[in-house]
N, C-alpha and C positions, 0 to 999 in steps of 0.2 A: 904514652902517658897513662898512669894509673887513674882510675876513676875514684875519687875520694869524696866524702861528704863535707860540704862546706859548712862552716859554723853558722853562717847566716841563713842557711836553708830553713824554712819554716818547719816546726816540729810535726805539723800535720799538713798533709796535702788533701784538700777537700775538692771533690768533684761531685756536683749535684746532678741528679738524673734530670732528663729533659721533661719528665712528667712529675708534677709536684708531689704526688703521694708515693712515688717509687723510691724517693731519695733516702738513702742511708749514707752518711758521709764516709768516704774512704779515708782510712788512717794508716799511712805508711809509718812504721815504727823505726825509721832510720836514725832518729836521734836518741832512741833508747841506747844506753851504753852497751848493752849486750849485743844488740843488732849492729851497732856501729863497729864494735870489735870484729864481729864475724864478717861484715861487709868489707872492711879494710884489710882483712887477712886474705881475702880471695885472690887478689892479683898475684901474690907470692905463690899461690898454689896452681898457677896456670900450667906450668910444665908437668906437675903431678897429675892434673886432670887429663892432660894429653896422654901421659903414660898409661893411665887407666883405660882410656878410650882405645888405644892401639892394642894393648895386650888383651883386652876383652874381645876385640874384633877378630883376633887370630884364634879364637876358640869357636869351632863350628856350632851353629845353632839353627839348623834347617827347621822348617815347619814340623811341629809335633815332636821334635827331638832337641829341645833346648836344655836338657838336663845337665849336661857337663858345664855349660856356661852358667846355668842357674846355681850349681853347686859352688862354682868359683866366685860368683857374685855374693853368695851367702858367706863364703869364707872371708871375703874382703870386709864385709860388714862386721863380722865378728871381730876381725883384727882391728877395726876402727873403734871398737868399744861397744858393740851391740851383741852381747852374748846370746840374747834371746832371738836373734834373727832366725827365721825358719822358712821352710818350703811347704806350701800348702798342698792340698789334695790334687790340684791340677798342674802344679809346678811353679806357681808364683813364689817369689822370694819376698818376705815381709819383715821389716824391722819397725819398732815403735819408739817414738821419742815423746816423752811426757805422759802423764796420766791424769791430767786435770780435767775439770768439768767444762772447759771451753770448747770451741768449735773443733770438729774432727776433719782433718785435711789429709788427702792422699797425694803424694808426689811420686810419679811413676815414669819409668823408661821401659821400653819393651825389649825382651831378650831375643825374640825370634827374628830371623831374616827371611827374605823371599827365596834364598838360594838353596837348591836341592843338596841332599847328602852327596859328598864327594867333591863339592866345589872347593877349589884352592882358595883359602881365606888368608893367605900370607899377604901382609901389607908391604908396599914399597914407598920409599921417600924420594922426592925430588925437590930439593930446597925445603920450603916450608909447606909443601903439598904432600899429602899422604894418600895413596890410593889403595883400595881394598874393598871387597864386597861387604857392605854394611857399615863402613867406617863412619858414615854420618847417621844412617838410618838403621839401627838406632844406638850404635855404640857411643855416640856423643851424648844422647839422652841418659844412658846408663852411667857414663862418667860424671855427668852433672849431678845425678842423684847421689853417687858416692862422694862427690866433693861437698855437697850439702851435709851429708852424714859426717864427714870429717870435720868440717868447720864448726858444726853445732857442738860436737863433742869437745873439740880443742878449746873452744871459747866458753864452754859450759852454758850455752844458750838453750833454755828449756821453754817449750811452748806453753802458753796458758792452757791450751786444750791438748789435743793429741795430733801428732804428725806421723803418718805412716809412709815410710820409705819403701818403695816397691820396684822390683824388677819383674815384670809380668810377661807371661807367655801369650801367644796366639793373636798378636795384633795384625799381622799380615794376612793377606787374602784367605788362604786355606784355614787359618786359625779362627776366622769368623768372630774375633773379639772374645774368644773363650776365656782368656785370662781375666779381663775386667768383668766379664759377665759373671764368672764365679765369685769374684771379689765383692761385687755390688749387689748380687741377688742371693748369695749364700753366705759367704764368709762374713761380710759386713752389711747384710741386708737391712736397709732402713736406718743405717747407723753412720752414714757419711754425709758431711755437710758441704764439702768442696772437693773437687778432683782437678788435678793439674797433671797433664802429660807433657814430658819433655821429649820431643821427637825431631831429631835432625839438627843440623847446624843453621846458623843465620842469626839475624837480629830480632827486632821487635815485632815480628808478625805474630798476631794473636788469633788463633783459630777459635772462633766463638760460634760458628755455625757448622752443622754436621751435614756433609754430603752423603746421602744414603746410597745404597747399592743393592741390586739384585744380581746374583751370579748363579748360573746354572750350567751343568753338563747336560746337553741335549743329545739323546741317542736315537739314531734311525736304525731300525732292525728289520731284517727280512730273512728268507731262507738261504739266500746266496746260491752260487753255482759257478760253473765254468764259463769263462768269458766268451768262448766260442760255442761250446755245446749248449749252453743255456741262454745264449743271446736272445733278447726279446723279453727277458725277465726284468721286472722292476728292480732298480738298483738303489740301495740305501745311500751309497756314496753320491750318486747323481742327485738324489732327493736333497741331500745335505747341501750340495753345490747350488742347487736352485734356491734353497733357503738363504744361503749366504748372500747370493746375488740380490735377493729381494730385501734382506735386512740392510744391505749396503745402500739401497735406494730409499730407505724409510725417512720421512721427515720427522723432526723432533717436535714435541709439543711447544707452544709458545710459553714465554714466561721465564722462570729461573732456568739457568743453564742445565741442559740435560744431554747426556752422551750415551753412546753404545759402542760395543766392540766385540768382534769375534776374535778371541785371542789365541786359542789353541784348537787345532783339528787333528783327529787321529782316526785310524781304522785301516782295514785292508790286510790281507794275508799274503798276496802275491800279485804280480802285474797281470796275471791271466785269471784272476778270480773275481767274480762279482761278490763283493764283500757282504757278509751277513750283518756287519755292524760298522757304522760310521758315527763319530761323535764330534761335537764342537762345544767349546767352553765360551759362554757368552757373558759379558759384563755390561750392565747399564747403571748409570749414576745420575743423581739429581739432588739439589737441595729441597725440591718439592716432592712431598709424598704422593701428591696427585699426579704429577708428571711422571714419577717413577712407575706408578701403577699403569698409567696410560702407555708408557713405552713398553712395559711388560706385555700388555695386551696386544700392541702392534707387532711385537716380535713373535708372539705365539700365533697370531693370525698369518704372519708371513710364512711360518713353518707349516701351518695347516695347508695354505695355498700351494706351497712347494710340493708337498706330498701328493695333493690332488693332481697337480700338473704331471708329476712323474707317473702316477697311475694311469692318467689319460694318455700319456705318451706311448704306453705299451698296453693297449686295450685287450690284447689276447693273453696277457699274463694273469695267472691266478695267484701270483705271489703277493702277499700283503706287505705293507710297510707300516710298522708301528713306531710311535714316538714316545719317548720317556724323558721326563725332566727330573734330574737329580739336583737338589739344591747344594751349591758350594757354600754360599753364604748370603745372608740377608742382613744388611746394616741399616739401622733406622736413621731417618732424617731428624732434623730439629734445629733449633737455633735460639740464640739469646740476642737481644738488642744491645747496642753499645751502651745503653743505660743500665744494664744488669750489673749488680754489685761486683761480681767476680771480674767482669770485663773492665769496669771502671778502675778496679784495683790494679789490673795488669797495665792499663793505659797509664795510670799514675806512676807505676814503677818504671815503665819505659821512658816516660817524660823525665824522670830523675836521671836516667842514664843517657838521655838523648844528646847526641853530638852533631845533629843535623844530617847524619848519614844513615847508617843501618839501624840506629836505635830510635828513629822516629816511629811512634806507634801506628799500627794499622790493623784493622780487624779483617778477617777473611774466612772463607769456607774451605773445608777439606774433609777427608775421610781418615779418622784417627781413632785412638782409644776413647777420646772424649765423646764420640757418637753415642756410646751406650749410656753413660751417665746423663748426658743431655736428654736422651729419650726417656730416661727414668725420672726426670725432673730434678736431678742433682746439678747444681751450678758447676760447670766444667769448662775448661779451656785446654788447648794445646799450645805450647810455646816452643821457641827454638832454643838451642843450647849455646849460642855464640859461635864465633869463627865464620867460615864460609864453606859451602859445599855444593856438590852437583853430581849428576849422573846416578841419582838414587835408583835402586833396583837393577842396576847394571853391574857387571863384574869390574868395570873401570870406575866405579863410584869413587869420589875423591873428597877430601876434607883439607881445607887450608887454614892453618893457624894464622891469626891476625894479632896485632899488638894489643887489642882489647878483647881477646877471646874470653877472658875472665868475666866479662859482663854477662855472659850466659848464666853462670852460677849466681852472680849478683842479682840478676833479674828474678831467678827462681827464689832466692832468699827473701827479697823484698816482698814478693807475692805471698809466700807461705807464712811469713811472720805477720803480715797484715791480716791474713785470714785466720790463722790459729792463735794470734796473740803471743805475748811473751810474758812468762812468769817471772823472769829475772835471771840473774847470773850470780854465781857464788864468788866470782873474783873479777 
């Protein structure tokens, strides 16, 4: 059944903040004729949205090599009626809707995937389920952005302020949020009022709190030698092994959830060589900046202890072991309470769509493009794009179309029109 707006629905949905001075009423503009037309046009676009999702997914977009997908995303925006759609200096695709003096809102999906160059990105269908690397994360988000672009143009819905439709680079780990970092600290520095990221499939989960992360490549280096002839020399690989064992036994700080992981190890030249270089990639995450710093300190202490133990194991060796930390990425923490205006707006939008199942609103924490604007003090959330999905970051990732997948674009539409306002429609 399509979700339509009932005539008896109040023109305004008001949610007051829990603190008396924080309250700015939320106004969903779903009874504006322009918004109503766009909202009720979206169910008929459900298959079109899915076509965009699948076809974009079959264009490779490994980290730092999103250009081909970006160019296609821009081409599609131009075809939808946005001739000024452009690609900025770092590879983000940007189209602008409206030129009024009202609020400035950015709606973004990320172009990049976690999968390395050469990954087979062909999708496969089994019934209503589609599998393929990145099909949900974040081809669904990109498809929702394109769907909003299409319905705004076809219904002549113009924001009171400005809406920026974006396909951004660099959301996944190696990218270190470089796309939104450029957008919000250079391209639109100090000029954005609200930021919404559409990331993945699902219902009314609202990411309002940022899980920060510290990620390093930790290198253990020494002179190396022959496994037989130089036996008794300190071994960088063994030092790394000691460090991993110590890290595995670390307690996490109390309070907000904090995690750690050694995700990749590398090194060695042959089975009979004491390697001169061993490396491990380490990830730690928390909602708490203090916990994140404390976990960072504990991991560094574990590494230092492991190196001392390796040196002590071979007291006659003069071979030193040095340790180097290379930063893969630092994501800031931060959060907004459920009484924040942008969060209340998303909750109100979800309540309008709520069927008692996947569209019951809930706020949560995650690591997304919204981390950066939240840390900069820009009200920001990440929302889902409708449908169902699973297996993110795996080559068997899947997306399942549901009867109400169109509610993903409807959710985004209700939020952006409430935030940017509506200037009106010409028909």
